[in-house]
C-alpha positions as CSV (number, residue, x, y, z in Angstrom):
1,M,24.5,5.2,-67.3
2,R,25.5,7.8,-65.8
3,C,21.9,9.2,-65.4
4,A,20.8,5.6,-63.7
5,T,23.7,6.1,-61.5
6,L,21.9,9.8,-60.4
7,L,18.6,8.0,-60.5
8,L,19.6,5.4,-58.3
9,F,21.2,8.1,-56.0
10,A,17.7,10.5,-55.7
11,L,15.7,7.7,-54.5
12,C,18.0,6.4,-51.5
13,A,18.2,10.2,-51.1
14,C,13.9,10.3,-50.7
15,T,13.4,7.7,-49.6
16,T,16.6,7.7,-46.4
17,T,15.1,9.1,-43.1
18,A,17.4,11.6,-41.5
19,P,18.1,10.6,-38.0
20,T,15.2,11.7,-35.1
21,D,17.0,14.6,-32.8
22,P,16.5,12.9,-29.2
23,L,16.5,16.4,-27.7
24,P,14.6,18.7,-30.0
25,S,13.3,21.5,-26.9
26,W,17.2,21.9,-26.2
27,Q,19.3,24.4,-27.9
28,E,21.4,23.3,-30.2
29,G,25.5,24.3,-27.7
30,D,27.7,22.7,-25.6
31,S,25.5,21.6,-23.2
32,K,23.1,19.1,-25.6
33,R,26.1,18.3,-27.3
34,A,27.5,16.7,-24.0
35,I,24.8,14.8,-22.9
36,L,24.7,13.4,-26.2
37,A,28.4,12.9,-26.1
38,F,28.7,11.0,-22.9
39,V,25.1,8.7,-23.2
40,E,26.4,8.0,-27.2
41,E,30.1,7.0,-25.5
42,A,28.7,4.8,-22.2
43,T,26.5,2.8,-24.5
44,R,28.3,2.0,-27.2
45,E,30.7,-1.3,-26.9
46,G,34.5,-0.6,-26.8
47,S,34.9,2.8,-25.7
48,E,36.2,4.2,-22.6
49,R,33.5,5.2,-21.0
50,Y,31.3,2.2,-21.7
51,V,28.8,1.3,-18.8
52,P,27.4,-2.0,-18.7
53,P,23.8,-2.3,-18.6
54,A,23.7,-3.0,-14.9
55,E,25.3,-0.3,-13.4
56,R,23.3,3.0,-16.1
57,I,21.7,4.1,-13.0
58,A,20.5,8.0,-13.4
59,T,19.3,10.1,-10.3
60,F,17.2,13.0,-10.4
61,D,16.1,15.9,-7.9
62,N,12.8,16.8,-8.5
63,D,11.7,19.9,-7.0
64,G,13.6,22.7,-9.4
65,T,15.2,19.9,-12.0
66,L,12.0,18.1,-13.2
67,W,9.4,21.1,-12.3
68,T,9.0,24.4,-10.8
69,E,9.7,24.4,-6.9
70,K,8.9,28.5,-7.3
71,P,7.2,30.5,-5.8
72,V,7.7,27.9,-2.8
73,Y,7.7,23.8,-3.2
74,F,4.5,22.2,-4.2
75,Q,5.0,20.2,-1.9
76,V,4.7,23.1,0.8
77,A,2.0,24.4,-1.0
78,F,-0.5,21.2,-0.2
79,A,1.3,21.4,3.3
80,L,0.5,24.9,4.2
81,E,-3.3,24.2,2.6
82,R,-3.4,21.0,4.8
83,V,-3.0,23.2,7.9
84,R,-6.1,25.2,6.5
85,E,-8.2,22.1,5.9
86,L,-7.1,20.4,9.3
87,A,-7.6,23.3,12.0
88,P,-11.3,22.7,12.8
89,Q,-9.8,19.3,14.4
90,H,-6.8,20.9,15.8
91,P,-8.1,24.3,18.5
92,E,-4.4,24.0,19.4
93,W,-2.6,25.2,16.4
94,K,-3.6,28.6,17.3
95,Q,-1.3,28.7,20.0
96,T,1.1,26.2,18.5
97,E,4.4,26.8,16.1
98,P,4.2,26.3,13.5
99,F,0.8,26.4,12.6
100,R,-0.1,29.8,14.5
101,T,1.7,31.3,12.1
102,V,0.1,29.7,8.7
103,L,-3.6,30.4,10.2
104,G,-2.6,33.9,10.4
105,G,-1.9,33.9,6.9
106,D,1.0,36.3,6.4
107,P,2.9,35.3,3.1
108,K,6.1,36.9,4.5
109,A,5.8,35.7,8.6
110,I,4.9,32.2,6.6
111,A,8.5,32.8,4.5
112,K,10.3,32.8,7.4
113,L,9.6,29.4,8.5
114,S,12.7,27.9,8.2
115,H,12.8,23.8,6.8
116,E,12.9,22.9,10.1
117,D,9.9,24.1,10.3
118,F,8.2,22.9,6.9
119,F,8.9,19.3,7.8
120,R,7.7,19.6,11.5
121,I,4.0,20.7,9.2
122,V,4.3,18.1,6.5
123,S,4.9,15.2,9.2
124,I,2.1,16.0,11.0
125,T,-0.2,17.1,8.1
126,H,0.8,13.8,6.0
127,A,-0.1,11.3,8.3
128,G,-2.2,9.9,10.6
129,M,-3.3,7.8,7.3
130,T,-2.7,5.1,5.3
131,E,-0.8,5.5,2.1
132,A,-3.4,4.7,-0.1
133,Q,-5.7,7.5,1.4
134,F,-2.6,9.6,1.5
135,R,-2.1,9.0,-2.4
136,A,-5.7,9.7,-2.7
137,I,-5.7,13.3,-1.1
138,A,-2.7,14.3,-2.6
139,R,-3.7,12.9,-6.5
140,S,-7.0,15.1,-6.3
141,W,-4.9,18.0,-5.1
142,L,-2.7,18.0,-7.8
143,E,-5.7,17.9,-10.3
144,E,-7.5,20.4,-9.3
145,A,-5.3,23.3,-7.7
146,R,-3.4,25.9,-10.0
147,H,-0.3,27.7,-10.1
148,P,-0.3,31.5,-8.8
149,R,1.6,32.7,-11.2
150,F,0.8,30.2,-14.3
151,D,-2.8,28.9,-13.1
152,R,-2.2,26.0,-14.6
153,P,-2.4,22.8,-12.8
154,Y,0.6,22.2,-11.1
155,P,1.6,18.2,-12.7
156,T,1.6,20.6,-16.4
157,L,4.1,22.5,-15.1
158,I,6.9,19.9,-15.7
159,Y,9.9,20.7,-18.4
160,Q,9.6,19.3,-21.4
161,P,13.7,19.2,-22.0
162,M,14.6,16.9,-19.1
163,L,10.9,14.9,-20.2
164,E,13.0,14.1,-23.5
165,L,16.0,13.9,-21.6
166,L,14.4,11.2,-19.0
167,R,13.1,9.3,-22.2
168,L,16.4,9.3,-23.8
169,L,17.9,7.6,-21.1
170,E,15.3,5.3,-20.4
171,D,15.9,4.3,-24.7
172,R,19.9,3.8,-24.2
173,G,19.0,1.0,-21.2
174,F,19.5,3.3,-17.9
175,Q,17.4,3.1,-15.0
176,V,15.9,6.5,-13.8
177,W,14.8,7.3,-10.3
178,I,13.4,10.1,-8.8
179,C,15.9,11.2,-5.9
180,T,13.5,14.3,-4.3
181,G,13.5,16.4,-1.3
182,G,10.1,16.2,-0.8
183,T,8.3,12.9,0.3
184,R,8.4,10.1,-1.0
185,G,4.4,9.4,-1.1
186,F,3.9,13.0,-2.3
187,V,5.9,12.6,-5.3
188,R,5.1,8.5,-6.3
189,A,1.1,9.8,-6.5
190,L,2.2,11.3,-9.5
191,S,5.6,10.2,-10.8
192,E,4.5,7.3,-13.1
193,E,1.0,9.6,-15.0
194,T,3.7,12.6,-15.1
195,Y,7.3,11.3,-15.7
196,G,6.9,7.9,-16.8
197,I,8.7,6.8,-13.6
198,P,6.9,3.8,-11.6
199,P,6.2,4.8,-7.9
200,E,9.2,1.9,-7.2
201,R,12.0,4.4,-8.3
202,V,11.5,7.3,-6.1
203,I,13.8,7.6,-3.4
204,G,12.2,10.9,-0.5
205,T,11.8,12.2,2.5
206,T,10.3,8.9,4.3
207,L,6.9,9.4,7.1
208,R,7.3,6.0,9.2
209,S,4.4,4.0,9.0
210,E,3.6,0.6,10.8
211,F,1.6,-2.0,8.9
212,R,-1.8,-2.4,10.5
213,E,-5.8,-3.4,10.4
214,V,-7.5,-0.1,9.9
215,D,-11.2,-0.4,8.9
216,G,-10.6,-4.6,9.0
217,A,-8.6,-4.4,6.1
218,W,-4.8,-4.4,6.9
219,A,-2.7,-1.4,5.6
220,L,0.9,0.7,6.3
221,Q,-0.4,3.6,8.2
222,R,1.9,6.7,8.3
223,K,3.1,8.0,11.7
224,P,3.8,12.0,12.2
225,E,7.5,11.1,12.5
226,L,9.8,11.5,9.3
227,V,12.8,8.9,8.6
228,V,16.3,10.5,9.3
229,P,18.6,11.5,7.9
230,V,15.6,13.4,5.8
231,N,15.7,13.0,1.4
232,D,18.9,15.6,1.1
233,K,21.9,17.4,1.0
234,A,24.0,14.2,2.5
235,G,21.3,12.1,3.1
236,K,20.9,12.0,-0.7
237,P,24.1,9.0,-0.5
238,V,22.9,7.3,1.5
239,H,19.1,6.4,0.8
240,I,20.7,5.9,-3.0
241,G,23.1,3.7,-1.6
242,R,20.3,2.5,1.2
243,V,18.3,1.6,-2.1
244,I,19.4,1.7,-5.1
245,G,22.8,-0.7,-4.1
246,R,24.6,1.7,-7.1
247,R,26.4,4.3,-7.3
248,P,24.8,6.8,-10.4
249,V,27.0,7.6,-13.6
250,I,24.1,10.5,-14.5
251,A,22.7,12.8,-11.2
252,V,21.4,15.8,-12.2
253,G,20.2,18.6,-9.9
254,N,19.9,22.2,-9.8
255,S,20.5,23.4,-6.2
256,D,23.3,23.2,-3.6
257,G,21.1,20.1,-2.1
258,D,22.4,18.1,-4.5
259,I,26.1,19.0,-4.4
260,E,26.2,15.9,-2.4
261,M,24.3,13.7,-4.7
262,L,26.3,15.1,-7.7
263,Q,29.5,14.4,-6.0
264,W,28.5,11.1,-4.7
265,A,28.2,9.5,-9.2
266,R,31.1,7.6,-10.0
267,D,33.4,8.4,-13.1
268,P,32.9,8.6,-15.3
269,A,29.5,10.6,-14.7
270,L,27.7,13.0,-16.3
271,R,27.1,15.7,-13.4
272,I,24.4,18.3,-14.9
273,L,22.9,21.4,-12.5
274,V,20.0,23.0,-13.7
275,H,20.4,27.0,-13.3
276,H,17.3,29.0,-13.5
277,D,18.2,32.1,-15.0
278,D,14.8,32.9,-17.7
279,A,12.7,35.5,-15.3
280,K,10.6,35.8,-18.8
281,R,9.2,32.3,-19.1
282,E,10.0,30.6,-15.9
283,Y,12.2,31.9,-13.2
284,S,15.4,33.9,-12.3
285,Y,17.2,32.8,-8.9
286,R,20.7,32.0,-7.5
287,K,19.5,31.8,-4.0
288,G,20.0,28.3,-2.6
289,T,22.6,27.6,-6.0
290,E,24.9,29.8,-4.9
291,R,27.7,26.9,-3.8
292,A,26.1,24.4,-6.3
293,L,27.4,27.3,-8.7
294,E,30.7,27.2,-7.3
295,V,31.1,23.8,-7.3
296,A,29.9,23.3,-10.8
297,A,32.6,25.2,-12.2
298,R,35.3,24.6,-9.9
299,D,34.1,20.6,-11.0
300,D,33.7,21.2,-14.3
301,W,30.3,19.8,-14.4
302,I,27.5,21.1,-16.9
303,V,25.6,23.4,-16.2
304,V,22.3,23.8,-18.3
305,S,21.5,27.5,-18.3
306,M,17.4,27.3,-19.4
307,R,17.7,30.2,-20.9
308,R,19.8,29.8,-23.0
309,D,19.6,26.3,-23.0
310,F,16.1,25.0,-23.3
311,K,13.7,26.3,-26.4
312,S,11.2,25.6,-24.4
313,I,9.9,25.5,-20.5
314,Y,6.4,23.9,-20.4
315,P,5.1,21.2,-22.6
316,A,2.3,22.9,-24.8
317,R,-1.2,23.2,-23.5
């Protein structure tokens, strides 16, 4: 009888599948444990942190949170290329700032341009076409352009650990949104293929458009004017409220521009700040994140260290 019992136990042990790790690219540690614990409690009926399915909203910043944002935001690189391509049609740009600085080609001078300068560049170089035409242009650039340091197409520089987190949340009934300071149209051009997030779940800075007939067909024509407020800092909660109509219970960002979005998350909430501290595998910097790190320490947010918490940074090639 004892031998039969042992044999039965052995057979059960051989046929039992060990639980699959939903975040295999995350190091074991406080950050991973806290994330998994929150998701488990938020989706388990009877838990004090239980969140009904309709209220499971997660908002993620894009640049620096889902993919690399250095040496410049990828959309800025795209916009600068657009200036150079469109310059022959605009000879006045040689004498008009900030276009004159861009055409001058001095990286140090370009780096000194303000956020307002870049928003002006974006609003002008991304307008004068239909939404479909812009999406085709953006997709073409994303397929062909390569990152200056890693020599990889920009869409491949997404963070593998964050992709796993997106899938985990969707598997547990969360509706995942991208909430970016970049323009909505640019991120929509890549969101579904790159992140598995459909374009209707992208919130971003937006160009005004008008419904008009273009080449014999009705279309949305992009105008060189941004909708205000832009989707950054306090503008993020404004647009989340306008578009989603619910406060997130999970909010993830990486910079001072994301503080208000994380603060807007309703309790009980999971607030995550991605900290770039891995110069070898990605980049290490604090500029633009100083206040966010202070608020995170004060309010007990989860600070994810890329060096400490990520086993790998990018998907395998």
